[in-house]
Every structure is written in structure tokens, then in C-alpha cells.
C-alpha positions as CSV (number, residue, x, y, z in Angstrom):
1,P,-11.7,18.0,-18.6
2,A,-9.7,20.5,-20.4
3,S,-6.0,20.7,-19.4
4,A,-6.5,24.1,-17.6
5,E,-9.7,22.9,-15.7
6,T,-9.5,22.2,-12.0
7,V,-11.1,18.9,-10.9
8,T,-11.9,18.2,-7.2
9,L,-11.8,14.5,-6.4
10,G,-13.9,12.9,-3.7
11,S,-12.6,12.2,-0.2
12,Y,-11.6,8.7,0.7
13,W,-10.0,6.7,3.6
14,L,-7.3,4.0,3.1
15,V,-6.7,1.4,5.7
16,G,-3.4,-0.6,5.8
17,L,-1.6,-3.0,8.1
18,T,2.1,-3.9,8.3
19,A,3.7,-6.5,10.6
20,Q,7.1,-8.1,10.9
21,Y,8.5,-10.8,13.1
22,R,12.2,-11.3,13.9
23,V,12.7,-15.0,13.8
24,T,16.5,-14.9,14.6
25,D,19.1,-12.1,14.6
26,S,19.5,-12.5,10.8
27,L,16.0,-13.6,9.7
28,T,12.9,-11.5,9.6
29,V,9.5,-12.3,8.0
30,Y,7.1,-9.5,7.1
31,A,3.6,-8.9,5.7
32,R,1.8,-5.8,4.4
33,A,-1.8,-5.3,3.4
34,D,-3.0,-2.1,1.7
35,N,-6.5,-0.7,1.0
36,I,-8.0,-3.4,3.2
37,T,-11.5,-2.0,2.8
38,D,-11.1,-2.2,-1.0
39,S,-11.9,1.5,-1.5
40,D,-12.4,2.7,-5.1
41,Y,-10.5,6.0,-5.4
42,E,-8.3,8.2,-7.7
43,E,-5.3,10.2,-6.6
44,V,-5.1,11.7,-10.1
45,F,-8.2,12.3,-12.2
46,G,-8.6,9.5,-14.7
47,Y,-6.0,7.2,-13.2
48,R,-7.4,4.3,-11.2
49,T,-5.6,2.9,-8.2
50,L,-5.1,-0.6,-6.9
51,G,-7.8,-2.3,-4.9
52,R,-7.1,-4.5,-1.9
53,N,-3.5,-5.9,-2.2
54,S,-1.0,-7.7,0.0
55,Y,2.7,-8.5,0.2
56,V,4.7,-11.1,2.1
57,G,8.5,-11.4,2.3
58,V,11.5,-12.7,4.1
59,R,14.5,-10.5,4.9
60,F,17.9,-12.2,5.6
61,N,21.0,-10.4,6.9
62,F,24.3,-12.0,6.0
63,G,26.2,-10.1,8.6
64,E,27.2,-6.7,9.8
């Protein structure tokens, strides 16, 4: 569309999940999953977004 034209994008639902587990006082493991249903959507017209994705990590605290 022209730069001055308003575009209305379709509605969408996103489902995500986050979890973490404290193993010790200084060690935590975590996981995150986004767009679990693999929805096809745009937040900005013409710019695609990620499909289903996930992250896993470890957090270590060296002291306080």
C-alpha cells in the first residue's frame, strides 16, 4: 500500500509457555516455547514473524 494508506491486519492468538526449575541456590534451568500453535501472523504489514520456536538455558549465580 501507499505510505499514507491505513492497513488493518487480521486478528491472531499467540500461545507461549515458560518454565524454570531451581536445581540449587545458584543453578536454575529454564525453557521457553513461543507461538506453540505455529500461527501465521504479521505485527507490521509486510514483515513476517517467527513460527513455532523454543529456547532452553542454564542460569548460574556466582554469589551475592
